[in-house]
C-alpha positions in Angstrom: 0.1 0.0 0.0 1.3 3.5 -0.9 2.4 5.9 1.7 -0.4 8.4 2.0 -0.4 12.2 2.2 -2.1 13.5 5.3 -2.5 17.3 5.6 -0.5 18.4 8.6 -2.0 20.6 11.3 -1.5 24.2 10.6 0.3 24.9 7.3 0.5 21.9 5.1 3.8 21.2 3.3 3.8 22.8 -0.2 4.2 20.6 -3.3 6.2 22.0 -6.2 5.2 20.2 -9.4 7.5 20.6 -12.4 6.5 19.7 -15.9 9.6 20.0 -18.0 9.2 23.0 -20.4 8.3 21.8 -23.8 10.2 23.1 -26.8 8.2 25.7 -28.8 8.9 24.5 -32.3 5.2 23.6 -32.8 2.1 22.8 -30.8 1.6 20.0 -28.3 0.3 16.8 -29.6 -1.5 13.9 -28.0 1.8 12.2 -27.2 3.0 15.2 -25.2 -0.3 15.4 -23.2 -0.5 11.6 -22.5 3.0 11.7 -20.8 4.3 14.2 -18.3 1.3 16.8 -18.7 -1.5 14.6 -17.7 0.6 12.8 -15.1 1.5 16.1 -13.5 -2.0 17.6 -13.8 -3.7 14.6 -12.2 -1.3 14.5 -9.3 -1.5 18.3 -8.8 -5.4 18.0 -8.8 -5.3 15.2 -6.3 -3.0 17.1 -3.9 -5.4 20.0 -4.0 -8.3 17.6 -2.9 -6.2 16.6 0.0 -5.7 20.2 1.2 -2.0 20.5 0.1 -0.7 23.9 -1.2 0.4 23.2 -4.8 2.5 25.1 -7.1 2.2 23.6 -10.7 4.1 25.3 -13.3 5.7 25.1 -16.7 6.9 27.5 -19.5 8.6 26.9 -22.9 12.2 26.1 -23.7 12.9 28.7 -26.3 16.6 28.4 -26.5 16.5 24.9 -27.8 18.3 24.3 -31.1 15.3 22.4 -32.3 13.6 25.8 -32.5 16.3 27.0 -34.6 16.3 24.0 -36.9 12.5 24.0 -37.3 12.5 27.7 -37.9 14.9 27.2 -40.9 12.9 24.4 -42.3 9.7 26.6 -42.2 11.3 29.7 -43.5 10.8 31.8 -40.4 12.9 33.0 -37.5 13.4 31.2 -34.3 12.0 34.0 -32.3 8.8 34.1 -34.4 8.3 30.4 -34.2 8.9 30.3 -30.5 6.4 33.1 -29.9 3.6 31.5 -32.0 4.3 28.1 -30.5 4.2 29.5 -26.9 0.7 30.8 -27.6 -0.4 27.6 -29.2 0.9 25.5 -26.4 -0.8 27.7 -23.7 -4.0 27.3 -25.6 -3.7 23.6 -25.8 -2.9 23.3 -22.0 -6.2 25.2 -21.4 -8.2 23.1 -23.8 -6.9 19.9 -22.2 -7.6 21.2 -18.6 -3.9 21.1 -17.6 -4.3 23.1 -14.3 -1.0 24.9 -14.3 -0.8 27.7 -11.7 1.5 29.6 -13.9 2.6 29.5 -17.5 5.8 31.4 -17.4 7.1 33.8 -20.1 10.5 33.5 -21.8 11.4 37.1 -21.0 14.2 39.2 -19.6 13.5 38.2 -16.0 13.8 34.5 -17.1 17.2 35.2 -18.8 18.5 37.1 -15.8 17.5 34.2 -13.6 19.4 31.8 -15.7 22.5 33.9 -15.7 22.4 34.4 -11.9 22.2 30.6 -11.4 25.3 30.0 -13.7 27.3 33.0 -12.6 27.2 31.7 -9.0 28.8 28.4 -10.2 31.4 30.1 -12.4 32.3 32.5 -9.6 32.7 29.4 -7.2 35.1 27.7 -9.8 32.5 24.9 -10.4 32.9 25.3 -14.2 35.9 24.7 -16.3 37.1 25.4 -19.8 37.8 22.3 -21.9 39.0 22.1 -25.6 36.9 19.5 -27.3 35.9 18.4 -30.9 32.5 19.0 -32.3 30.9 18.0 -35.6 31.4 20.8 -38.1 29.9 21.9 -41.5 32.8 23.5 -43.4 30.6 24.9 -46.2 28.3 26.8 -43.8 30.9 27.4 -41.0 28.6 25.9 -38.4 29.3 23.8 -35.5 26.6 21.1 -35.2 25.1 20.3 -31.8 21.8 19.0 -30.3 19.0 19.2 -32.9 21.4 20.5 -35.6 23.3 17.1 -35.8 22.2 13.4 -36.1 24.2 10.2 -36.2 24.3 6.9 -34.5 24.3 6.6 -30.8 27.7 5.2 -29.5 25.9 3.1 -26.8 22.9 1.5 -28.6 23.9 2.3 -32.3 20.4 3.6 -33.3 19.8 7.0 -35.0 20.1 9.8 -32.6 20.1 13.6 -32.4 23.0 15.3 -30.5 23.2 15.6 -26.7 21.3 12.5 -25.7 19.8 9.4 -27.4 16.1 9.2 -27.4 16.2 5.4 -27.4 18.6 4.4 -24.7 18.9 7.8 -23.0 22.8 7.9 -22.8 24.6 11.1 -23.7 26.6 11.6 -26.8 28.3 15.0 -26.1 30.9 16.7 -28.3 32.3 14.2 -31.0 30.7 11.0 -29.7 28.0 10.5 -32.4 29.0 7.9 -34.9 28.8 8.9 -38.6 27.3 12.3 -37.9 25.4 14.5 -40.4 23.8 17.8 -40.5 20.0 17.8 -40.0 19.6 20.9 -42.0 22.1 20.1 -44.8 22.4 16.3 -44.8 24.2 16.4 -48.1 27.1 18.4 -46.8 30.2 16.5 -45.5 30.8 16.7 -41.7 34.2 16.9 -40.2 35.4 17.4 -36.6 36.8 20.8 -35.4 38.0 21.8 -31.9 36.6 24.5 -29.8 37.1 25.7 -26.2 33.9 25.6 -24.2 32.8 25.8 -20.6 31.8 22.5 -19.0 30.4 21.1 -15.7 32.9 18.2 -14.7 30.2 15.6 -13.9 32.6 13.1 -12.3 33.0 15.5 -9.3 29.4 14.7 -8.2 29.5 11.0 -8.7 29.4 10.0 -5.0 26.6 12.6 -4.3 24.6 11.3 -7.2 25.1 7.7 -6.3 24.2 8.4 -2.7 21.0 10.2 -3.8 19.7 7.4 -5.8 20.6 4.8 -3.1 18.0 6.6 -1.0 15.6 7.7 -3.6 15.8 4.8 -6.1 12.6 3.0 -4.7 10.5 5.8 -6.0 11.7 5.6 -9.6 10.0 3.7 -12.4 11.9 0.6 -13.6 13.4 2.0 -16.8 14.6 5.0 -15.1 16.0 3.3 -12.3 17.9 0.8 -14.7 19.2 3.6 -16.9 20.5 5.6 -13.9 22.3 2.6 -12.5 23.8 1.9 -16.0 25.0 5.4 -16.4 26.4 5.7 -13.0 28.4 2.5 -13.8 30.1 4.4 -16.6 32.5 7.5 -16.4 30.3 10.5 -16.3 31.1 12.8 -19.3 31.6 16.5 -18.9 28.4 18.4 -19.4 28.7 21.3 -21.9 27.6 24.5 -20.5 28.3 26.6 -23.6 28.4 25.8 -27.3 30.0 27.7 -30.3 26.7 28.3 -32.0 24.7 31.4 -32.9 21.4 30.6 -31.2 20.4 30.7 -27.6 21.4 32.9 -24.5 24.8 34.6 -25.1 27.5 33.3 -22.7 28.9 36.1 -20.4 31.9 34.0 -19.3 35.6 34.8 -20.1 36.9 32.4 -22.6 33.6 31.7 -24.3 33.2 35.0 -26.2 30.6 34.6 -29.0 29.3 31.3 -27.7 25.8 30.5 -26.5 24.5 28.7 -23.4 23.5 25.1 -23.8 19.8 25.2 -23.6 19.8 22.1 -21.4 21.7 24.0 -18.7 18.7 26.3 -18.4 16.5 23.4 -17.1 16.8 24.0 -13.4 16.9 27.8 -13.3 13.9 27.7 -15.7 12.1 25.5 -13.3 12.8 27.9 -10.5 11.7 30.8 -12.5 8.4 29.0 -13.4 7.7 28.0 -9.8 8.3 31.7 -8.7 6.0 32.9 -11.5 3.3 30.5 -10.5 3.6 31.2 -6.9 3.3 34.9 -7.5 0.2 34.2 -9.6 -1.3 32.3 -6.6 -0.2 34.8 -4.0 2.6 34.5 -1.5 0.1 34.3 1.4 -1.3 31.0 0.0 2.0 29.2 -1.0 4.9 31.2 0.2 8.0 32.2 -1.8 11.5 30.9 -2.6 10.2 27.3 -2.7 13.4 25.9 -3.9 15.2 26.8 -0.6 15.7 23.8 1.6 14.2 25.6 4.7 10.8 25.9 2.8 10.6 22.0 3.0 8.7 21.9 -0.3 8.1 18.5 -2.0 9.6 19.0 -5.4 8.4 16.5 -8.0 9.5 16.3 -11.6 7.3 14.8 -14.4 9.5 14.0 -17.4 9.7 11.7 -20.5 12.2 8.8 -20.0 14.2 10.1 -22.9 15.5 13.0 -20.9 16.3 11.3 -17.7 20.0 11.9 -18.3 19.5 15.6 -18.1 16.9 15.9 -15.2 18.3 12.9 -13.3 22.0 13.5 -13.5 23.2 16.7 -15.2 20.5 19.0 -13.6 21.0 17.2 -10.3 24.7 17.9 -10.5 24.0 21.6 -11.1 21.9 21.7 -8.0 24.6 19.8 -6.0 27.3 22.2 -7.3 25.6 25.0 -5.4 26.6 23.2 -2.1 23.2 23.0 -0.4 21.7 26.3 -1.4 18.9 24.6 -3.2 16.6 21.7 -2.4 16.8 18.5 -4.4 13.6 16.8 -5.9 12.1 14.1 -3.8 10.5 12.3 -6.8 11.1 11.9 -10.5 8.1 10.4 -12.3 9.0 9.4 -15.9 6.9 8.0 -18.7 7.6 6.1 -21.9 6.5 7.0 -25.4 2.8 7.2 -26.6 2.6 6.0 -30.1 -0.2 6.8 -32.7 -1.7 3.9 -34.5 1.3 1.8 -33.5 3.8 4.2 -35.0 6.0 7.0 -33.5 4.3 10.3 -33.6 5.9 12.5 -36.3 5.0 16.1 -37.0 7.1 16.2 -40.1 5.3 13.3 -41.7 1.9 14.6 -40.5 1.4 11.5 -38.3 0.1 13.4 -35.3 -3.2 14.3 -33.5 -3.8 17.5 -31.7 -6.1 18.3 -28.8 -8.3 20.7 -30.7 -8.9 18.1 -33.4 -10.1 15.5 -30.9 -12.3 18.0 -29.1 -14.5 18.3 -32.2 -15.6 14.8 -31.7 -15.0 13.9 -28.0 -15.6 15.6 -24.7 -12.5 16.8 -22.7 -13.3 14.3 -20.0 -13.6 11.4 -22.4 -10.1 12.4 -23.9 -8.5 12.8 -20.4 -10.0 9.4 -19.3 -8.6 7.6 -22.3 -5.2 9.2 -21.9 -4.9 8.4 -18.3 -6.2 4.8 -18.7 -3.8 4.1 -21.6 -0.9 6.5 -20.7 2.6 5.2 -21.1 3.5 4.8 -17.4 6.0 1.9 -17.6 6.1 0.9 -21.3 5.1 2.2 -24.7 1.4 2.4 -25.3 -0.7 3.3 -28.2 -3.4 5.8 -29.2 -6.0 5.5 -31.8 -9.3 7.2 -32.5 -11.0 3.9 -32.8 -9.9 2.8 -29.4 -10.8 6.2 -27.8 -14.4 5.8 -29.3 -14.9 2.2 -28.3 -13.2 2.2 -24.9 -14.8 5.4 -23.5 -18.3 4.3 -24.9 -18.1 0.8 -23.4 -16.1 1.5 -20.2 -17.3 4.9 -19.2 -20.1 6.7 -21.2 -22.6 3.9 -21.4 -22.3 2.5 -17.7 -22.1 6.0 -16.4 -25.2 7.2 -18.1 -27.2 4.0 -17.2 -26.3 4.5 -13.6 -27.2 8.2 -13.7 -30.5 7.4 -15.3 -31.5 4.8 -12.6 -30.3 6.9 -9.7 -31.9 10.1 -10.8 -35.2 8.4 -11.4 -35.0 6.7 -7.9 -34.0 9.9 -6.2 -37.1 11.7 -7.6 -39.3 9.7 -5.2 -36.8 9.4 -2.3 -36.5 11.4 0.8 -34.3 14.4 1.4 -32.0 12.3 3.6 -31.3 8.6 3.1 -29.9 6.2 5.6 -26.5 4.5 5.0 -25.6 1.0 6.2 -22.3 -0.1 7.8 -21.6 -2.1 4.7 -22.1 1.1 2.6 -19.7 3.1 4.6 -17.1 0.3 4.5 -17.4 0.1 0.7 -17.3 3.9 0.2 -14.2 4.3 2.4 -12.4 1.3 0.7 -13.0 2.8 -2.7 -11.8 6.2 -1.6 -8.6 4.6 0.0 -8.0 2.7 -3.3 -8.0 6.0 -5.2 -5.6 7.6 -2.7 -3.2 4.7 -3.1 -3.2 5.1 -6.9 -2.7 8.9 -6.6 -0.1 9.0 -3.9 3.4 9.8 -5.3 5.1 6.9 -3.6 3.5 4.5 -6.1 1.9 6.8 -8.5 -0.3 5.0 -11.1 -3.1 7.1 -12.4 -4.1 4.3 -14.9 -5.2 2.4 -11.9 -7.4 5.2 -10.8 -8.9 5.3 -14.3 -9.4 1.5 -14.2 -11.0 1.8 -10.7 -13.6 4.2 -12.2 -14.5 1.5 -14.7 -14.8 -1.3 -12.2 -16.9 0.7 -9.7 -19.3 1.9 -12.4 -19.9 -1.8 -13.3 -20.5 -2.7 -9.7 -22.7 0.2 -8.9 -24.7 -0.3 -12.1 -25.6 -3.8 -11.0 -26.4 -2.7 -7.4 -28.6 0.2 -8.8 -30.6 -2.2 -11.0 -31.3 -4.5 -7.9 -32.4 -1.5 -5.9 -34.7 -0.4 -8.7 -36.4 -3.8 -8.5 -37.2 -3.4 -4.8 -40.4 -2.0 -3.5 -40.3 1.7 -2.9 -40.6 1.2 1.0 -37.7 -1.1 1.0 -35.1 0.6 -0.9 -34.1 3.6 1.1 -30.9 2.1 2.7 -29.8 0.6 -0.6 -30.3 3.9 -2.3 -28.4 5.7 0.4 -25.5 3.3 0.0 -25.5 3.8 -3.7 -25.3 7.6 -3.4 -22.5 7.5 -0.7 -20.5 5.0 -2.8 -20.9 7.1 -5.9 -19.7 10.2 -4.0 -16.5 8.2 -3.4 -16.2 7.4 -7.1 -16.8 11.0 -8.0 -14.2 12.2 -5.5 -11.7 9.7 -6.8 -12.4 10.3 -10.4 -12.3 14.2 -10.1 -8.5 14.6 -10.9 -9.3 13.0 -14.2 -12.9 13.7 -15.0 -12.7 17.4 -14.3 -15.8 18.7 -16.0 -18.0 15.9 -14.7 -16.7 16.4 -11.2 -17.4 20.1 -11.5 -21.0 19.4 -12.5 -21.4 17.0 -9.6 -20.0 19.6 -7.3 -22.8 22.0 -8.4 -25.5 19.4 -7.6 -23.9 18.3 -4.2 -22.4 15.1 -5.4 -18.9 16.2 -4.6 -17.4 18.7 -2.1 -14.1 19.2 -3.7 -12.1 16.9 -1.4 -11.0 13.3 -1.4 -10.9 12.2 2.2 -11.7 8.5 3.1 -12.8 9.6 6.6 -15.5 11.7 5.1 -17.5 8.6 4.2 -18.0 7.6 7.9 -21.6 8.9 8.0 -24.9 7.5 8.8 -27.0 9.3 6.2 -26.6 11.0 2.8 -28.5 13.5 0.7 -29.4 12.2 -2.8 -28.2 14.5 -5.7 -28.6 14.7 -9.3 -26.0 12.5 -11.1 -24.7 14.5 -14.1 -24.7 12.7 -17.5 -21.4 11.9 -19.1 -20.7 13.5 -22.4 -18.5 11.1 -24.2 -18.6 12.5 -27.6 -19.8 15.4 -29.8 -18.4 18.5 -28.5 -16.3 20.4 -25.9 -16.7 20.3 -22.2 -15.4 23.1 -20.0 
């Protein structure tokens, strides 16, 4: 059974939830949403039902070389593409009901925050100059890094972009890619050329990283834990802080004149900036300030894709450790695998992609959220298809929900204002609520189990409701009271996923905004109108 969050007396411990900033080289598609965004949103909404102060934030990673590469392919500027994509991503988050408390801008304050974070390390001699070799296009005069270069991973020998391999997760810094080529000019020959850049020597932090994962490894998902153990069994390569390229934040450090910061080095100061932005939106009196300082005792949780565990689990952790205890470390890293489309990898360049606004033309937001949660890639690759969304939500959610709602609403019309509840009804309602809590608690986080629990409880309650309807009116009060109490438990547990249905139930008295198993220890319950579930045909919310 998962360790459960119990709101502490007085001021509860704040939770800082980080969804890693997406690259603004296009809109978010269904694969993005099914991974870290839905995972982070469901957990944030759950914590709010438990009375925890939550700061859930994100922004966009405008400095990524992928923005530069995509802009060149589309005949626009990186700045213009990033600005348009930032707006599109924000709109998609709202459409999907992703409840970020702040969607941070990429502005001068953001840039200043990044530079402060790195300047502190530079001034403390934590960064070093290294002369290394990079892939280089002699015709264009460009060094090729990150999204500007492709080749074969030196660890798993599959095609990879620069920086880190999407398949195995291992880094391929500097000249490590095998048979590299330019992603923008694949016909041009690529050579190696030396440049002196600033690096973070990762080996300095091996012991601290190893010690951290010895105490935090139990909270990691299997593939992430396996990768980190594998990575820590190898020499940790230096992490490039600057690159000899023309896009990104200019480096202010001596010896790197004309260079730009590696966008991946912005991850932690960006997360801190997003947290501060969201906290300001919420109000300091509600959540406090400086939530990354250890004395604030915030629970910091990352939600990331498994392909970037190297950055968030090792290099970013080392950047925090390099500040010698000034900043808190994350307590949990929740990773997810890839979400495929029709059993193939999502590809925006090939048009093999589905966006949220397209789905909302045919399905309700709750139907989409339910399906993404139920089939999300928590531990292994999973697959999305429109056909499955239609069939699964209709069979597992829409039809049984509406059958139950029709029966209960009809029975409630002739019931009293207060219905008795049996000891068995209380036991079942509390047990269901506790199962939802177990699924949502971060120690063994599995929101797909919560979605599956909704399905199984609708099936059970539907049968119980049919039996209650067959009883004489004078003999069904207690059975009806049990049904309404147990449905309240299902509504409370489903609320982080079925956000619009839960809000409708809240308006009719079916949910009070909390998920507390102890709240079901009652002897009577008031009947309420069960809202219908809109599985298809238009937008909720």
